[in-house]
C-alpha positions as CSV (number, residue, x, y, z in Angstrom):
1,M,-71.3,131.7,-180.9
2,G,-71.0,135.5,-180.7
3,I,-68.8,137.2,-183.1
4,P,-68.0,134.8,-185.7
5,S,-64.4,133.4,-186.2
6,G,-62.4,133.0,-189.3
7,R,-63.5,136.3,-190.4
8,V,-62.4,139.7,-189.4
9,P,-65.3,141.1,-187.2
10,R,-65.8,144.7,-186.6
11,P,-68.3,146.3,-184.0
12,A,-72.0,145.7,-184.5
13,G,-74.9,148.3,-184.6
14,L,-75.7,151.2,-186.8
15,R,-73.7,153.3,-188.8
16,G,-73.6,157.2,-189.2
17,R,-76.5,158.8,-187.4
18,G,-76.9,155.9,-185.0
19,P,-79.9,153.7,-184.4
20,A,-82.1,155.4,-186.3
21,R,-82.7,152.9,-188.8
22,C,-82.3,149.3,-189.8
23,R,-83.0,147.8,-193.2
24,R,-85.6,145.0,-193.6
25,P,-85.2,143.5,-197.0
26,D,-88.2,143.0,-199.0
27,P,-88.1,142.7,-202.9
28,R,-91.5,143.9,-203.0
29,S,-91.5,147.2,-201.5
30,G,-88.0,147.8,-200.1
31,R,-89.5,149.3,-197.0
32,R,-87.3,150.2,-193.7
33,V,-88.1,149.4,-190.3
34,T,-87.3,152.7,-188.2
35,S,-86.8,152.9,-184.3
36,D,-86.3,156.6,-182.8
37,R,-83.9,157.0,-180.2
38,A,-86.6,158.1,-177.6
39,R,-88.1,154.4,-177.6
40,L,-84.1,153.0,-177.4
41,R,-83.7,155.5,-174.5
42,E,-86.7,154.4,-173.0
43,A,-86.3,150.6,-172.9
44,I,-82.8,151.3,-171.4
45,T,-84.6,152.9,-168.6
46,R,-86.5,149.5,-168.2
47,F,-83.3,147.2,-167.4
48,P,-83.1,148.2,-163.9
49,S,-86.6,146.5,-163.1
50,K,-85.5,143.2,-164.7
51,S,-84.5,140.0,-163.5
52,V,-82.3,137.5,-165.2
53,V,-81.0,134.0,-164.5
54,V,-78.0,133.0,-166.5
55,V,-77.5,129.2,-166.9
56,G,-74.2,127.7,-168.2
57,D,-70.7,127.3,-168.3
58,L,-68.7,129.4,-165.7
59,I,-65.2,130.1,-166.8
60,V,-62.1,131.7,-165.3
61,D,-60.2,134.2,-167.9
62,E,-56.9,134.5,-167.1
63,Y,-54.6,137.0,-168.3
64,L,-50.5,136.4,-168.1
65,Y,-48.8,139.7,-169.0
66,G,-45.2,139.7,-170.1
67,K,-42.7,141.9,-171.8
68,P,-40.6,140.7,-174.6
69,A,-37.0,140.1,-173.5
70,R,-35.3,137.7,-176.2
71,I,-35.7,134.8,-178.3
72,S,-35.1,131.7,-176.4
73,R,-31.8,129.7,-177.0
74,E,-34.0,126.3,-176.7
75,A,-36.3,126.8,-179.5
76,P,-37.5,129.8,-181.8
77,V,-39.8,131.1,-179.4
78,L,-40.3,134.5,-177.6
79,I,-39.0,134.8,-173.8
80,L,-41.6,137.0,-171.9
81,R,-40.3,138.4,-168.7
82,F,-43.5,138.0,-166.4
83,T,-45.4,141.4,-165.2
84,E,-48.5,140.5,-164.0
85,R,-51.4,138.6,-163.9
86,E,-55.3,139.4,-164.0
87,A,-58.2,137.2,-163.8
88,R,-61.8,138.0,-165.3
89,L,-65.1,136.5,-165.4
90,G,-65.5,134.5,-168.6
91,G,-68.3,132.5,-170.3
92,A,-71.9,132.4,-168.4
93,A,-70.2,134.3,-165.8
94,N,-69.2,137.2,-168.3
95,A,-73.0,137.2,-169.5
96,S,-73.9,137.3,-166.0
97,H,-71.4,140.2,-165.5
98,N,-72.7,142.0,-168.5
99,V,-76.5,141.5,-167.4
100,H,-75.7,143.3,-164.1
101,T,-73.7,146.1,-165.5
102,L,-76.6,147.0,-167.9
103,G,-78.7,147.4,-164.5
104,A,-80.6,144.3,-164.5
105,R,-80.7,142.0,-161.5
106,V,-78.7,138.5,-162.4
107,V,-78.2,135.1,-160.7
108,P,-75.8,132.8,-162.3
109,I,-76.3,129.3,-162.2
110,G,-73.5,126.7,-162.7
111,V,-70.6,124.6,-161.3
112,V,-67.1,125.1,-160.6
113,G,-64.6,122.5,-158.9
114,S,-63.2,122.7,-155.4
115,D,-60.0,124.1,-156.5
116,A,-58.4,127.4,-156.4
117,A,-60.0,128.7,-159.9
118,G,-63.4,127.8,-158.2
119,E,-62.4,129.7,-155.2
120,E,-61.4,132.8,-157.6
121,M,-64.9,132.0,-159.2
122,F,-66.6,132.8,-156.2
123,A,-64.2,136.0,-155.2
124,L,-64.9,137.3,-158.8
125,L,-68.6,137.2,-158.7
126,R,-68.8,138.6,-155.0
127,A,-66.5,141.6,-156.1
128,A,-68.8,142.2,-159.0
129,G,-71.9,142.3,-156.8
130,I,-73.2,139.2,-158.3
131,P,-75.1,136.4,-156.0
132,T,-73.2,133.2,-155.8
133,D,-76.1,131.0,-154.5
134,G,-76.9,129.4,-157.7
135,V,-73.1,128.2,-158.1
136,A,-72.5,124.5,-157.1
137,R,-68.9,123.1,-156.3
138,E,-68.3,119.4,-157.4
139,P,-64.9,118.0,-155.7
140,G,-62.5,116.8,-158.4
141,R,-64.0,118.7,-160.9
142,P,-61.7,121.1,-162.6
143,T,-63.0,124.9,-163.0
144,P,-62.6,125.9,-166.7
145,I,-59.7,128.2,-167.4
146,K,-58.7,130.3,-170.5
147,T,-55.4,131.4,-170.1
148,R,-54.2,133.8,-172.5
149,I,-50.5,135.1,-172.7
150,M,-50.0,138.4,-173.8
151,A,-46.9,140.0,-174.9
152,G,-46.2,143.8,-174.6
153,G,-45.2,146.8,-172.4
154,Y,-47.3,148.9,-170.2
155,R,-47.4,151.6,-172.8
156,S,-47.7,149.6,-176.1
157,T,-50.7,147.2,-177.6
158,R,-50.4,143.9,-175.8
159,Q,-50.9,141.0,-178.1
160,Q,-52.3,137.6,-177.5
161,V,-49.3,134.9,-178.2
162,V,-51.1,131.8,-177.3
163,R,-54.0,130.4,-175.2
164,V,-54.0,127.3,-172.7
165,D,-57.6,126.1,-171.9
166,R,-58.0,123.8,-168.8
167,E,-61.2,122.0,-168.7
168,P,-63.5,119.4,-167.2
169,P,-63.2,116.0,-169.1
170,A,-66.8,115.4,-168.9
171,G,-70.2,117.1,-167.4
172,P,-71.3,117.3,-163.9
173,E,-72.2,114.1,-161.5
174,P,-75.5,113.4,-161.1
175,A,-75.6,114.6,-157.7
176,T,-74.4,118.0,-159.1
177,E,-77.2,118.0,-161.7
178,D,-79.3,117.4,-159.0
179,A,-78.3,120.4,-157.2
180,L,-78.2,122.9,-160.2
181,C,-81.9,121.7,-161.0
182,A,-82.6,122.4,-157.2
183,R,-80.9,125.9,-157.7
184,L,-82.7,126.5,-160.8
185,A,-86.0,125.8,-159.0
186,A,-85.7,127.9,-156.0
187,L,-83.9,130.9,-157.6
188,A,-85.3,131.2,-161.1
189,H,-89.0,132.0,-159.9
190,G,-90.1,135.5,-160.7
191,A,-87.2,135.9,-163.5
192,D,-88.1,137.7,-166.7
193,A,-85.7,136.2,-168.7
194,I,-83.3,133.1,-168.7
195,I,-79.9,133.1,-170.5
196,V,-78.4,129.5,-171.5
197,S,-74.6,130.2,-171.9
198,D,-73.5,126.8,-173.3
199,Y,-69.7,126.9,-174.0
200,G,-69.4,123.0,-174.2
201,Y,-68.2,122.5,-170.6
202,G,-71.5,120.2,-169.9
203,A,-73.0,122.3,-167.4
204,V,-76.3,122.6,-169.3
205,T,-77.5,119.0,-169.4
206,P,-80.4,117.9,-171.4
207,R,-82.0,117.5,-168.0
208,L,-81.3,121.0,-166.8
209,Y,-82.4,122.6,-169.9
210,H,-85.6,120.5,-169.6
211,E,-86.0,122.3,-166.5
212,V,-85.4,125.5,-168.1
213,Q,-88.1,125.1,-170.5
214,A,-90.6,123.7,-168.1
215,L,-90.2,126.7,-165.7
216,A,-90.4,129.2,-168.6
217,R,-93.8,127.6,-169.8
218,Q,-94.6,128.2,-165.9
219,T,-93.7,131.7,-165.5
220,G,-93.7,133.2,-169.0
221,A,-90.2,133.8,-168.8
222,I,-88.3,134.5,-172.2
223,V,-85.1,131.8,-172.9
224,T,-82.3,132.9,-175.1
225,V,-79.8,130.7,-176.0
226,D,-76.0,131.2,-177.0
227,S,-74.4,127.4,-177.6
228,R,-70.7,127.2,-179.2
229,Y,-71.4,123.5,-180.5
230,E,-74.7,121.8,-179.6
231,L,-77.3,124.5,-180.7
232,P,-79.8,122.0,-182.1
233,R,-80.1,120.4,-178.6
234,F,-81.6,123.8,-177.5
235,R,-85.0,123.9,-179.3
236,G,-88.1,125.6,-178.0
237,A,-86.3,129.0,-176.9
238,T,-87.4,132.3,-177.7
239,A,-84.4,133.4,-179.3
240,A,-80.7,131.9,-180.3
241,T,-78.0,134.0,-181.2
242,P,-75.5,132.0,-183.5
243,N,-72.7,133.8,-185.7
244,E,-73.0,133.7,-189.4
245,P,-70.6,130.4,-189.7
246,E,-72.6,128.6,-187.4
247,V,-75.6,129.2,-189.7
248,E,-73.8,127.8,-192.7
249,S,-72.5,125.0,-190.6
250,L,-75.9,123.9,-189.2
251,T,-77.8,124.3,-192.4
252,G,-75.1,123.2,-195.0
253,M,-75.9,126.5,-196.7
254,A,-73.3,129.1,-197.8
255,V,-74.4,132.6,-197.3
256,D,-73.2,134.7,-200.0
257,D,-75.7,137.4,-199.9
258,E,-79.0,138.7,-198.1
259,L,-81.2,136.0,-200.0
260,T,-79.3,133.1,-198.9
261,L,-79.0,134.6,-195.2
262,E,-82.6,134.9,-194.8
263,K,-82.9,131.3,-196.6
264,A,-80.4,129.8,-194.1
265,S,-81.8,131.5,-191.3
266,R,-85.3,130.4,-192.0
267,Q,-84.5,127.1,-192.0
268,L,-82.5,127.1,-188.8
269,L,-85.2,128.9,-187.2
270,D,-87.6,126.4,-188.1
271,R,-85.5,123.9,-187.1
272,L,-84.6,125.1,-183.6
273,E,-88.4,125.9,-183.3
274,T,-87.7,129.4,-181.9
275,R,-89.3,132.8,-182.4
276,Y,-86.1,134.7,-183.0
277,L,-82.8,134.2,-184.6
278,L,-79.9,137.0,-184.0
279,V,-77.3,136.3,-186.3
280,T,-74.0,138.0,-185.5
281,R,-72.3,138.7,-188.6
282,G,-68.9,140.3,-187.8
283,S,-68.1,143.5,-190.3
284,R,-71.7,143.2,-191.8
285,G,-73.7,143.8,-188.4
286,L,-76.2,141.7,-187.1
287,A,-79.4,140.1,-188.8
288,L,-82.6,139.1,-186.8
289,M,-85.1,136.7,-188.1
290,E,-88.5,136.5,-186.9
291,R,-90.9,133.5,-187.3
292,E,-93.6,136.0,-188.0
293,G,-91.4,138.5,-190.2
294,G,-88.7,138.4,-192.6
295,A,-85.0,139.3,-191.7
296,T,-84.1,142.7,-190.6
297,L,-80.4,143.6,-191.5
298,I,-78.8,146.1,-189.1
299,P,-75.5,147.6,-190.1
300,V,-72.2,147.7,-188.0
301,F,-72.0,150.2,-185.4
302,G,-68.9,152.4,-184.8
303,S,-65.4,152.5,-186.4
304,D,-63.1,149.6,-187.7
305,E,-60.8,150.1,-184.6
306,I,-61.3,146.9,-182.6
307,A,-59.4,146.0,-179.7
308,D,-60.7,142.8,-178.9
309,V,-63.7,140.5,-179.7
310,T,-63.4,138.3,-176.5
311,G,-66.7,137.7,-175.0
312,A,-68.4,139.8,-177.4
313,G,-71.2,137.4,-177.9
314,D,-71.9,137.4,-174.2
315,T,-72.3,141.0,-174.3
316,V,-74.8,140.7,-177.6
317,I,-77.1,138.0,-176.1
318,S,-77.0,140.0,-172.4
319,A,-78.3,143.2,-174.3
320,F,-80.7,141.4,-176.4
321,T,-82.4,139.4,-173.7
322,V,-82.5,142.2,-171.1
323,A,-84.1,144.5,-173.8
324,L,-86.3,141.7,-174.8
325,A,-87.6,141.4,-171.2
326,G,-88.1,145.1,-170.5
327,S,-90.7,144.6,-173.4
328,A,-88.6,146.1,-176.3
329,R,-89.7,145.0,-179.7
330,P,-87.4,142.4,-181.2
331,V,-85.7,145.1,-183.7
332,E,-85.0,147.3,-180.9
333,A,-83.5,144.6,-178.7
334,A,-81.3,143.8,-181.6
335,Q,-80.3,147.4,-182.0
336,L,-79.4,148.0,-178.4
337,A,-77.5,144.6,-178.5
338,N,-75.6,145.7,-181.9
339,I,-74.7,148.9,-180.1
340,A,-73.6,147.1,-176.8
341,G,-71.4,144.9,-179.3
342,G,-70.0,147.8,-180.8
343,I,-69.0,148.9,-177.6
344,V,-67.5,146.0,-176.1
345,V,-65.0,145.2,-179.0
346,M,-63.5,148.6,-178.4
347,K,-62.1,147.3,-174.9
348,R,-59.2,145.0,-174.4
349,G,-60.1,141.5,-173.0
350,T,-63.2,140.0,-171.5
351,A,-65.2,143.2,-170.8
352,T,-68.8,144.4,-170.2
353,V,-71.0,147.4,-171.3
354,D,-73.0,149.5,-168.7
355,R,-76.2,151.7,-169.4
356,R,-74.5,154.9,-169.2
357,E,-72.0,153.8,-172.3
358,L,-75.2,152.6,-174.1
359,L,-77.1,155.9,-173.3
360,E,-73.9,158.0,-174.6
361,A,-73.5,155.9,-177.8
362,L,-77.1,156.6,-178.8
363,A,-76.9,160.5,-178.1
364,H,-73.4,160.5,-180.2
365,G,-74.2,157.7,-182.7
366,R,-70.9,156.0,-181.9
367,P,-69.3,154.3,-179.3
368,R,-66.9,156.3,-176.9
369,R,-63.2,154.7,-177.3
370,P,-62.1,154.0,-173.7
371,G,-60.0,156.8,-172.0
372,H,-61.7,159.4,-174.2
373,D,-64.0,161.9,-173.3
374,A,-67.6,161.6,-175.1
């Protein structure tokens, strides 16, 4: 899901002169596919006219910051002197936030508990200007929280020491599932696209995904899926965005080169019955597999200076979906997703990308470092 784990990831996109070229391996002709910057800029200008529904697991990303004080006498662990707490939108909420900052209209559909974290989720969404009509509450259900303990001073790089996850033990109650299906039916008509953001916390039940597919068939909306653990369950979507280790795991094939990547991606695309497979490859960029074509390889975008890959997969699927909904060609949507991913991994913590940043990256051929002028 998103940027691959277990490998050192790097920003995704195009190197050198920016998104002017991506390579489609063809042993017969070696031809290249090109997309000019004008077309990519035009695609970005269409973002505000698009409407996207994000269905999935709404997560509070919590950051607890502390300055290293000393080693504990109780155990060989570091004692941090607490300095501040920060909460951000995570999971499907982060995907929604990315769609919003890219300029498209967004409605998240998911469930939170009737707890403090659930209240904070509502507050964070409202503060970001994101509607909460699609968010259901379930008494007794804990809202998922990912707490990251960060060590470092104000002027030093903060490093993650440990992460503590608080998560619901099971999927939503039948009454909550009814409410989610009703909200989808009421709010998703007229949407250009539906993103399914499945983090394994059970919000996207088989019934809810069935309703997503039925609505998409009725309205013509595209459906894109990012699932951490159960991608084969989401067959029939327009596109899916696994990372390379997930492709290997789901196909049982080792991806050692471009040929095995294309073979494994083709096998997974057929298994998922999807039109496009956008594979994130860490330091090797992205690969787009199309049902009607071959694999398009898109090299990394930007430098090796990565701040954080948290939530980068949310940014990739958001940019890809909004661009695809705006009638960008699949390879152009993949290029824009790559650029967005290259920008967001240079930011600390769960973060977003906006249209201005995409346009600046297109103009300069590299992402602007946070805190620096272009």
